[in-house]
C-alpha positions in Angstrom: 39.5 -31.7 -19.8 37.8 -28.7 -18.4 34.1 -28.1 -18.8 32.5 -24.8 -19.8 29.1 -24.3 -18.2 27.0 -21.7 -19.9 23.7 -21.5 -18.0 21.9 -18.4 -16.9 21.6 -19.6 -13.3 25.3 -20.2 -13.1 26.3 -16.8 -14.4 23.5 -14.8 -12.9 24.3 -11.8 -10.8 21.2 -11.2 -8.6 22.6 -7.8 -7.5 21.8 -7.7 -3.8 20.7 -4.2 -2.7 20.5 -4.8 1.0 20.0 -7.3 3.8 18.4 -6.8 7.2 17.6 -9.1 10.1 14.4 -8.1 11.9 13.1 -9.2 15.2 9.3 -8.7 15.2 7.5 -8.3 18.5 4.2 -10.1 19.1 1.5 -8.3 17.2 3.9 -6.0 15.4 2.9 -5.1 11.8 5.1 -3.9 9.0 4.1 -2.9 5.5 5.9 -4.5 2.5 6.8 -2.0 -0.1 9.0 -3.5 -2.8 9.6 -0.1 -4.5 10.6 -1.7 -7.8 12.7 -4.4 -6.2 12.3 -8.1 -5.6 12.2 -8.9 -1.9 13.1 -12.3 -0.3 12.2 -13.3 3.2 13.5 -16.2 5.3 12.1 -17.1 8.7 15.1 -17.8 11.0 13.0 -18.4 14.1 9.3 -18.2 15.1 6.6 -17.5 12.6 4.6 -14.7 11.1 1.5 -14.2 9.1 1.6 -12.4 5.7 -1.3 -10.8 4.0 -4.6 -9.0 4.7 -8.0 -10.2 5.6 -8.7 -13.8 4.4 -5.8 -13.7 2.0 -3.1 -14.7 4.5 -0.3 -17.2 4.7 1.7 -18.3 7.7 5.4 -18.6 7.3 7.3 -20.7 9.9 11.0 -21.4 10.7 12.9 -22.3 7.6 10.2 -21.1 5.2 11.1 -18.6 2.5 9.0 -16.2 0.5 9.6 -14.2 -2.7 7.7 -11.0 -3.5 8.1 -8.7 -6.5 6.2 -5.6 -7.5 3.0 -6.4 -9.3 3.3 -4.2 -12.4 0.3 -3.8 -14.8 1.1 -4.6 -18.4 0.8 -0.9 -19.3 3.7 -0.2 -16.9 1.7 1.4 -14.1 2.5 0.3 -10.5 0.4 -1.8 -8.3 2.3 -2.4 -5.1 1.4 -5.6 -3.3 -1.0 -4.8 -0.5 0.8 -7.1 1.9 1.6 -6.8 5.6 3.3 -8.9 8.2 2.4 -9.6 11.8 3.2 -11.9 14.7 6.5 -12.9 16.4 9.5 -14.0 14.4 13.2 -13.4 13.6 13.4 -12.9 9.9 15.9 -12.2 7.1 14.8 -9.5 4.7 16.9 -9.2 1.5 16.1 -7.0 -1.6 17.4 -7.4 -5.1 17.5 -5.7 -8.5 17.9 -8.6 -11.0 21.1 -7.6 -12.8 21.3 -9.6 -15.9 18.7 -9.7 -18.7 18.2 -13.5 -18.4 17.7 -13.3 -14.6 15.3 -10.3 -15.0 13.3 -12.2 -17.5 13.2 -15.2 -15.3 11.9 -13.1 -12.4 9.2 -11.6 -14.4 7.8 -15.0 -15.4 7.3 -15.8 -11.7 4.1 -15.1 -9.8 4.2 -11.9 -7.7 4.3 -14.0 -4.5 5.9 -17.4 -3.9 6.0 -19.2 -0.6 8.6 -22.0 -0.3 8.0 -24.3 2.6 11.1 -25.6 4.4 9.7 -29.2 4.0 9.4 -29.0 0.2 11.1 -32.0 -1.3 12.7 -30.1 -4.2 14.3 -27.4 -2.1 14.4 -28.7 1.5 18.1 -29.7 1.7 19.4 -26.5 0.1 17.1 -24.1 2.0 17.9 -25.9 5.3 21.6 -25.5 4.7 21.3 -21.8 3.8 19.1 -21.2 6.9 21.7 -22.9 9.2 24.5 -20.9 7.7 22.7 -17.6 7.8 21.7 -18.1 11.4 25.4 -19.0 12.2 26.7 -15.9 10.4 24.2 -13.5 12.0 25.1 -14.8 15.4 28.8 -14.6 14.9 31.3 -11.8 14.4 34.0 -13.3 12.2 36.1 -12.1 9.3 34.1 -11.8 6.0 30.7 -12.1 7.8 28.9 -9.5 5.7 30.3 -10.7 2.4 29.3 -14.3 3.2 25.8 -13.3 4.3 25.4 -11.5 0.9 26.4 -14.5 -1.1 24.1 -16.8 1.0 21.2 -14.4 0.3 22.0 -14.6 -3.5 21.9 -18.4 -3.2 18.5 -18.2 -1.4 17.2 -16.0 -4.2 18.2 -18.5 -6.9 16.9 -21.4 -4.9 13.5 -19.8 -4.9 13.6 -19.3 -8.7 14.6 -22.9 -9.1 11.7 -24.0 -6.9 9.2 -22.4 -9.2 10.7 -23.6 -12.5 10.9 -27.2 -11.1 7.1 -26.9 -10.6 6.3 -25.4 -14.0 7.0 -27.5 -17.0 8.6 -26.2 -20.2 10.2 -23.2 -18.5 13.1 -23.1 -21.0 10.6 -22.5 -23.8 9.0 -19.6 -21.9 12.4 -17.9 -21.4 13.2 -18.4 -25.1 9.8 -16.8 -26.1 10.8 -13.6 -24.2 13.3 -13.1 -26.9 10.4 -12.5 -29.3 8.9 -9.0 -28.5 5.4 -10.0 -29.8 5.2 -13.2 -27.7 6.9 -11.4 -24.7 4.0 -8.9 -24.6 1.4 -11.6 -24.7 3.1 -13.7 -22.0 3.5 -10.7 -19.8 -0.2 -9.9 -20.0 -1.2 -13.5 -19.3 1.1 -13.7 -16.2 -0.1 -10.4 -14.8 -3.8 -11.1 -15.3 -4.5 -14.8 -15.0 -8.1 -14.1 -14.1 -8.9 -12.3 -17.4 -11.1 -14.2 -19.9 -8.5 -14.2 -22.6 -9.5 -14.9 -26.2 -7.3 -15.8 -29.2 -8.3 -12.6 -31.0 -7.4 -10.5 -28.0 -4.0 -12.1 -27.6 -3.2 -11.8 -31.3 -4.1 -8.1 -31.1 -1.6 -7.7 -28.2 1.1 -9.4 -30.3 0.3 -7.3 -33.3 -0.2 -10.3 -35.5 -3.0 -11.9 -37.4 -4.8 -14.7 -35.5 -3.3 -17.4 -37.6 0.2 -16.0 -37.6 0.1 -15.5 -33.8 -1.2 -19.0 -33.1 1.4 -20.6 -35.3 4.3 -18.6 -33.8 3.1 -19.2 -30.2 2.8 -22.9 -30.7 6.3 -23.1 -32.3 7.9 -21.2 -29.5 6.0 -22.5 -26.4 5.1 -26.0 -27.7 1.5 -25.4 -26.7 -1.5 -23.4 -27.9 -2.1 -20.0 -26.4 -5.3 -21.1 -24.5 -3.5 -24.3 -23.5 -0.7 -22.3 -22.0 -3.2 -20.1 -20.1 -4.7 -23.2 -18.5 -1.3 -24.5 -17.7 -0.3 -21.2 -16.0 -3.5 -21.1 -14.1 -3.2 -24.6 -12.8 0.4 -24.0 -11.7 -0.7 -21.0 -9.8 -3.6 -22.9 -8.4 -1.4 -25.7 -7.0 0.9 -23.0 -5.5 -2.0 -21.3 -3.7 -3.5 -24.7 -2.5 0.0 -25.6 -1.2 -0.4 -22.5 1.0 -3.8 -23.7 2.2 -5.8 -21.1 0.3 -9.5 -21.8 0.1 -11.0 -23.1 -3.1 -13.2 -20.1 -3.4 -10.2 -17.8 -3.2 -8.2 -19.7 -5.8 -11.1 -20.0 -8.3 -11.8 -16.2 -7.9 -8.1 -15.2 -8.4 -7.8 -17.3 -11.5 -11.0 -16.0 -13.1 -13.3 -19.1 -12.9 -17.0 -18.4 -12.9 -17.6 -20.9 -10.1 -15.8 -23.2 -7.7 -17.3 -26.1 -9.7 -15.9 -24.9 -12.9 -12.5 -24.5 -11.3 -12.6 -27.9 -9.6 -13.5 -29.6 -12.8 -10.6 -27.9 -14.6 -8.2 -28.6 -11.8 -9.1 -32.3 -11.6 -8.8 -32.7 -15.4 -5.3 -31.2 -15.2 -3.9 -32.6 -12.0 -5.9 -35.9 -11.7 -7.4 -35.1 -8.3 -9.8 -32.5 -6.9 -8.5 -29.2 -5.4 -9.7 -30.3 -1.9 -7.8 -33.6 -2.1 -4.7 -31.8 -3.5 -4.7 -29.3 -0.7 -5.3 -31.9 2.0 -2.4 -34.0 0.6 -0.1 -31.0 0.6 -1.1 -30.1 4.2 -0.5 -33.7 5.3 3.0 -33.6 3.9 4.0 -30.6 6.0 
């Protein structure tokens, strides 16, 4: 008997806009301008540093990175102030998420996600894609461009899977985007995790009374609004610490008044301190 699979990730059409392979010379710098698109990088060889000032992250062979435009809740643009430098051969693919479900999924993601090649969730898939892309770029066989495009789409979906495997209850979040009132609230929370959100403020964004908003949010998300905010911040914190960000940087980006306050919240949520979590992640790489 045949089986019908109806899952957004199966039927998704990432809508690849373009692919380029770039060889960066030592010390070369290029600006990242998403221009309303989602950009995916894959390091084929070498390494490069992404970011400015202290907010940098080094990507090495096999690492992937997802970047989307950071849009303010009012719709105004805020292009990511990122740059790339150092020596590497990299794949650069840009997308317009083509289906409503995929577009929603993308907008629940952080603006920047780095996926290490060694990550246990994605290692086998990313390694296979990297090997195949390197082979296709170095060859000149029939269907080369078409296959590269499909491999890039697979890479795009692997990165989305990587984030959802890290963040619990993702299905509830996607369902909540079908409710315009909750969608506005979640969009604001995701775009400004450092803001000191209050229940009254979130209810105002939703256009509901405080009691009605709290009840609807809990039914849809299976968590309280403030509990969800903590969960989102802690997921972002673990992602940043995996990238060896400093505790001061993480606590500031997530709106904590001090490193101590952040460390206490992180340990309560994850069961170990941010420093131990970061050192453990670094030791696994």
